N, C-alpha and C positions, 0 to 999 in steps of 0.2 A: 634586377630583383635583389632585395635586401637579404643579407646573410645573417641577420640577427637570429633568425630561427629557420634553419634550412635542414631538411625539407619542411615546408609549411604544412605538415600533415601529422596525424596521430594514428595509432594502431586502429582506433575505432573508425577513422576516416577510410582507411584501406579496406576494412571489412564491409563498410557501407557501400563501397564501389563495386563489390563483387557478390555473387551468390555465395551462400555458405560453403557449397562444395568446392567452388573455385578458390575461395579463401583458404580452405583447409589444404587443398592440393598445392596452392602457391606457397603456403607455409612449409610443406614437405619439400618442394623444389628448393626453397631458400636454405633449409636445413641441410640438404644433401649437397649443396654447393653447385647447383646447376647454373647459377648466374655467372657469366664470364666477366670480361672487362666492362666496367661502367664508366662512361664518359659524359661529363657535363659541360655543355657550352652555353653559358648564359642561363636562359630559362629552360633549355632543352636537355634531356638526359637520353642517351641511347645505350643499349646493352644487348648482348646476345645471350640467349638462354637455351641450354640443351633441352630438347624435347624428345618426342617419339620418332622424329625423322632424323636422317643422317646429318642434314644441315641444321644448325641451330636456328631458332626463331629470333628475329630482330624486333626488339621492343623500343618504342619511342614514347617518351612522356614529356609533355610540356607543363611547366609549373607557372603559376603567377603568385602574387603576394597572398592570395586567399586560398591557395591549395593547388589541386590538380586541375589544369585547364583542359587538357586533351590527352588521349592515349591512343596508341596504335600498336598492333602486333601482326607479324607476318603469318601467324597461325590461322587456321580456318574457323576458330571459335566464333559463334554468333548466337549465343543462347541467353543473352541478358547479362548485364554487368560486365566487368572486365575479366579477362582470362587469367589462368593460374600463372602464366609467364609474367604478365604485368604485375600481378600481386607480388611475385618473388622479387622483381626489380625494385618495387616500392619498399618492400621490407628491407632490402639491402641498403637503399638510400637512408631509411630511417634508423636502422639498427647499427649499420656499419658505414657511417659517412666517410670514414677514413679510406674506404675502398673506392670511393668515387674520385675519378681522375678529373680534376678541374682544368679545363683548357679554355683559351679565349674564344669568344664567338667569332664566326667567320667575318662578321662585319668589322671586328677589330683587326683581324689578320690582314684584310685587304686595305685597311685604312692607310693611306700614304703610299701604297704601291702604285707605280706608274701604269698608265693605260696600256702601253705596249706589253708589259709583263703580264697584265691581267688577260689580254687577248691571247697571248701564247698559252697561258694556263687553260683558258676556256677551249681553245682549239684542241689542245692535247687531250683534255677530258672528253670532248665530243668524239674524237677519233678512237679513243679507247672504249668508250661507252656509247654505242650506236643509239640507244634509247634517249640519251641526252640530246643528240642531234635532232631526233624526231621531236623532242620537246621544244627545242630552240626555234626550229624552222618556221612554224606558223606565227611565232611571236615576233619574228623579224621580217615578215612579209610586208611589202609596200602597202600603204593604206588603200590604194585603189584595187588591190588584189583581194581584199576582204569584203565581207558583206557590209551593206550600209548600216549605220547606227540606228536608223529609224525603220528598218524593215527586217522581217524574219522570213526566210524562204522555207516553205514546207510543201510536201507533197500530200495533199489532202486525201487522195485515194489510198496512199500508203498508211496514213493515220487511221482511216476507216478499217483497213485490213488488220492493222495491229490491234485496234479496239475489238474487232471480231475475234481475233486470236486469243485475246485476254479472257473471253467468256468461258465458263466451264462447259464441258461436253455432256450431252444428255445421259450417256451411259454411267455417269458418276453419281447419280442419285443414291444416297445411302452408302456410298463407297467410303472406305476408311480414310481415303485421301481427300475427302471433301474439304477439310480444314486447310490442307495444303493448297488445294485449288483456289479457295477463297483468298488466301494470302498471296498466291501467285497472281490472281486477277488484280488485287489491290496494287501490287508492285508494278505490274505492266501498265495499268491505268495511270499510276502516279507519274510514270515517265512521259506519257502523252500530255497530261495536265501541265507538267513542268515546261513543255514546249510552248504551251499557251501562255504561261507566266513569263517566259523569256520574251515573248512578243509584247506582253504588257510592259515589261521593263524597257523595251525599245519604243514605247508609246505607239505600238502598232496594234490598236484594238481590233481592226478588221481581220487581221490574220488570227488573232486570238479567238475571235468569234467563230471563224471557219473551223479551227481545230476543235473547239468545244462543241460546236454543232455536230461535227462528224462523230465524235465520241459519244455524245448524249443520245443521238439518234440511234446508234447501234445498241446502246443500253436499253432504250425505250421500245425497240422493235424486235427484241429477241427474248425468248423464254429462258431466263436463267435464274430468277429469284427462287424458284422451287427446288433448285439443284444444290443449294448451298445451306450450311447451318446459319442460324440467325444470331450467333453470338461471337462473331469474328470482328473484333474492335477495329482492326486495320482497314477492313472494307468500309465500315461506316465512316471512318475518318476520311478515306479517299473520296467517298461520295459527297461528304460535306465540303471537302476542298474543291471538288468539281463545281459545286453550287456557288461557293464564294468567288471562285475565279470567274465563273460565268457572269456573276453579278458585277464584278469589277469591269469585265469586258463591256457589258451593256452600258456602263456609266462612261466608258471611254469613247465609244463610237458615236458618230453623228447619225441620228435617225430622225425621220419625219414622225409626226404624231401617229400617222397610220401605220408606219413600220413598227413603232413602239408597241402599239396594241397587238399587232400580228405576232411579234416576238413574245409578248406576255402570254398570249393564247397558246403558242407552241410550247413554251416552257411549262405552262400549267398542265397541258396534255401529257407531256413527257413525265412530269412529276407524278401524275396519277399512276403511270406504269411502274415507275421506280418504287413507289410506295408499297407495291406488293412485297418488296423485300424490307424496306426500312420501317414500314408501319407508321410513318409520320411524314409530313411535308419536308422535302429536301430542297427542291429547286424553287420554292416559293420566294426566296429572297432574290433570286435572279429574275423571276417574273415581276416582282415589285420594282426592281432596278430598271427593267425595261419599260415599265409603265410610267414610272415617275421621273426618271432622269434627275436633272438638277433644277427643274423649272419652278419649283414651289417658292412662293414669295417669302414664306417664313424661313425656309432653308437659306435663301439668299441673304436674309437679314442676319441669320446665325453666322454665315460665312464672313460677312462684313463686320462682325463683332458688335452688332446692334442689339443682341439679346444677352441677358444675364444668365448666370448659372442655373441650369435646369429649366430654363424658360421655353425651350423647344420641346414639344411633345413628341416622344418616340415610343413606338410600340414594338419593343424587342421581344421576340418569342423565346420561350425557354428551350434549352438544349441545343439550339442552332444559332448561328450568327445572324444578326439582323441587319437591316439596310443601313442604319447609322454607322455600325462598325465597318461595313464594307466601304462606305463613303470615306471614312477615315483612312482606310487602307489605300484608296485611290489617291487621296491628298498626300499621304506620306510617300507613295511611289513617285508622285510628280514633284515632290519637294516643296509643296505649298504649305509651309510650316505655320504661318500665321493663321491661315484659314483652318488648318487642322486644329490648332489650339482653340480658335473661336468656336468651331463646331463641337469639339469635345466638351468644352465648358457649357455651352448652351444645351447640349443633349444630356448633361449630367454624367458624362463618361469621365469620371475623375481619375480613374487609374490610368487610362491611356493619356489623358491630359498631363498627369504628373510624370509619366514615363517620357513624354516628348520634352517636357521642361528639362528633365535630366539629360537627355540626349543633346539638347541645345545648349548645355552648359549652365543652365539656371539652377545650380545645385541647391542653394539655400531656399529658393522658392519651391523647388521640388520636395525637399525635405520637410519644409513647413506644411505644404499641402498634404503630404502623406500622413504626417503625424496629427494634423488638426482635423482632417476630413475622413480619411480612409478608416474603416472600422472592422476589417476582417484580417486575420493572419495571412490568408492567401494573397490578398492585394498588397499588403505591406511587404510580404516576401518578394513579390514581383518587382516592386519599386526598389527594394534593397539590392536585388540582383542587377537591375538596370544601373543603379549608382555604382555598384562594383565594376560593372562592365565598362563604365565611362571613367574608370580610374579615380573614383572617389570613395575609397574603402571606409574611411571614418564616417562619412555621411551615411554610407550603407549600414554600418553598425548602429548608428543612432536610430535609423528607421526600424531596423529589425529589433533593436532593444525595446522600442516602444511596443512592438508586436507581442512581446512577452506578457504584457498586461492586458492583452485583448483576447477575448474568448472566441472560439469558432473553429471551423473546419481547417485542417492542416496546420494547426498550431505546433504540432510535433515536428513537422517538416521545417517550419520557420526556426524553431529552437535548435534543431540539428544543424541547419545551415549557419546560424549565428554562432553556435558552439565551435564549429570548425574554423570559421573565418576569424572569429575573435582570437582563438588560440594561435592561428597563423600570424596574427598581427601583434602578438605579445600581450593582449588584453586578457590576462589570465582570470581575473575575478569575474569579468563578464562571461568568459567562456564557461566557467564553472556554473554560474547561474543559469546559463542557457542549457547546459548539459543536464542540470537537475530538472528543469522544466521539460526538456525532451523526454527524460525518463518518466516523469509523472504523467505526461500526456500519453505516452505509448511505452509502457514498461517492457523491457526485453533484456536478455543478458548482454547484448551488444551495447545498448544505451547505458546499462549499469556499469559495464566495463569502461565506457567513455568517462563517466563521472569519476570512477576510481583513478583513472589515469590523470585526470586534471586536478583532483583533490589533493594529491600528495600527502603531506603530513596531517591534513585535516580529514583524511579518509574515514577514520573510525567514527568521528562525530557525524559526518555526512552520511555514512553508511546506515547508522542507526535511524536517522531521519528518513532516509529513503525507504527503509523497510517498514517503518511506522506508517508512512504515507501509503505504501503499497497495501498494507493490511486494511487501512481505512477505506481504500477504494473498493474493497470486496470484488477483486478482479475475477474474471472467468476465462481468460485467454491462456493459450498454451505458453506464450512467452512469459507471462507473469508467473505461471507455475515453475517455469525453468529458472527464474531468478531465485525463488525460494529453494529449489532443489540445489542450485549452485552453492547456496549458503547452508546446505544440509538442514534446512528448516522443513522437515518432512510433513509435519502436521499442517503447516500453513499451505503447503503444496496440495495436500489431500483435501483441505478445505476448498481450494480453487476447483479441484476436480469434482468434488461433490456438488458444487453450485453450477458447474458447466453442463450443458446438454450436448456437448460435442465429443464424439468418440476420440478424436485426435488428442484432446486435452487429457482425457481420462487415461488413454493408453500411455502417453508420455509419463504421467505420474506413476502408473502401475509398473512400468519397466524400471523406473528409478528407485522405487521404495520396496521392491520385492524382498530384499534382505533385511529391511528395517521395520516394515509394517505388514508382515505377512498376513495377519488376520484380515486387515482391511482389503488387501489385494484379493484374497480368496472370496470374500463377501462381494466385492465389487464385480469381479469377473463372473461369478454365478448370476448376479443380477442382469448382466448383459447376455449371458448364454441362454437363460431359461425362456425368455420371450421368443427367441429365434427358433428354438427346438419345439416348444409347445405349439407355436403357430405354424410349424412345418415350412418355414421359409428356406426351401432347399437351396436357393441361390446364395444364401448367407451361411450355409453350414461351415464353410472354411473359416469365416469370421468367428463363428461359435467355437470351433476347435482352437483357434488362436487364443481366445480368451481362456479356454480350459487349460491350454498349455501354460499361460501366465500363472494361472491358479496352481498348476502342478509344480511350477518352479518355486512359488511361495510356500507351498506345502512342504517341499523338501527343506527349505530354509527353516520352517517352523516345526519340523519333525512331525508333520501330520500327513505324510504321504499315504498311509493306509486309509485314513478317512477320505482323502481325495479319491483314491482308487475305488472305494466303495460307492462314492457319489457318481463317478463316471460309469461304473458297472451297472448301477441301478438305472441310470439314464439310458444305457444301451439296451437293457432288458425291457424297460417301459416303452421304448420307441423302436423295438426290433423290426417293425414293419417299414420303417423309413430306411429303405435299402441303400440310399446314397450316404446316409449318416453313419450306419453301423460299422462299415469297414474303416471309416475315418476314426471312429472311437477305438476300434481294435488297434489300429496303428498307434494311436496316442497312448493307450495303455502299455503297449510294448516299449514306448520311449521311457516311460516312468515305471519300470519294474521295481517292486519293493525289495528291500534287502533280503527278506525271507525268500522271495522268489529266486533271487540270485543265488542264495545258499543251496536251495533245492536243486537248481540247475547245475551247480558245481558238483554236488554229490552224485547227481545222476551220471 
């Protein structure tokens, strides 16, 4: 890894990797010196971080030329993004590089060392660390003691029992743990599907079919759809993976025409049962694979390269993977690269076609294809990532830079990716351009800070342009309001809140401008309180009181507390029959006693 810019990250990159709460806590850990010795060996950094346990947590971070490639921590955090311990280590690398102890990679340490000495070291290590011996043993077993490369041994009855165990239990309808049950089900099914995928990797389609048949039959013959919430993304993804894997298996096994039709019928029947949960066809692609196989003449022409771009008609459904995509997966799994490229081109699958070109080392062809044909930021981003993963960072930048001029979904993500990769490679002008686009596409304090970090001496000029652009967008998001608030542009933030119909946006601005625009805060809070109270929405009385409290704080700032108290007292008297509301208003009035009340109380 080049040391021209190490570590190849920015403050904005670190915050992007973590949730805001983890980023803030990681900052605190860094500031209080919780990070111990930091050791860098080549591309890998390891450090211990003091945490809530007696033993410190061990953090491992792998870098590449484009930034952070992988992170691990021995803590149990698993809530999205990296944990606070990893944030603290990254901040140490970025802000205090002199603290990082550079040592040679192990590959350099052992280079030139004799075999006898290496054997002595390995034996000593295994004797002192029993888990090392457990790791070594299966890797040194004779070839005839391991399973065949072309078969995967499984216990189908065990698979069936595990699939049944994955299902939710009837007593959990409406239970508060229903979401946890859905995620548990997805996780346990994923493990079973992975066994089928391992069989496919070994070209053992028959075993894969047996595993998938057992799992799918359990799903189709048990009443579970009504026991789970219908908004658990992980479970939908698991069922989609099941269908794709089944479709691949159907394309790998040898079946007679009659067997194909039987399988298509079974898969269709199972799909009808699973649709009670998904609400749309899921196993249809597997049924199509069973029915059609590879026998179509036009398909064979495509595989042979006899069809031109887009000449093969494909009917790919929306939202789910279609048969052409599954066929490409099978060809890739089997290493049939030429047929993959021929089919992808004939089916008009330009993104996978281009990705395969990149993986096969056809870098210029891949770049040209992406820039000349692909027309969405999402597809260009995927090609750029593939080029980066194949150690072609400059080609990746060229493709992503082209994406800056393309409109469409996820342009902000492409710009963010390009921003960080260009910065890590020393392409500062490109990084700044990408950072500006990322902010304009999705304004936020984090994106704003990334531009400031990259702009350097140009910041004042760039800052003015960013704020002008933000005003012209007429934003309504909470993040846009936060940018204005960060710059103390209270009227602009208020304008965002006034246009937004989301309470979260309004509340963010109300909290921030209480001391600066008290009249607006009072007026806005009243407008949110009155519909709740007038319509007797008793479940929202706590929300109403919260708005009133904000108004009270603004009244204190604006020296209008007596008027506010009169307003709340009048509301209490007018709605005295609302027994849930009245004591809440009494408590609120006690919180905001006027100075006169305080003097009377003292005299008494």
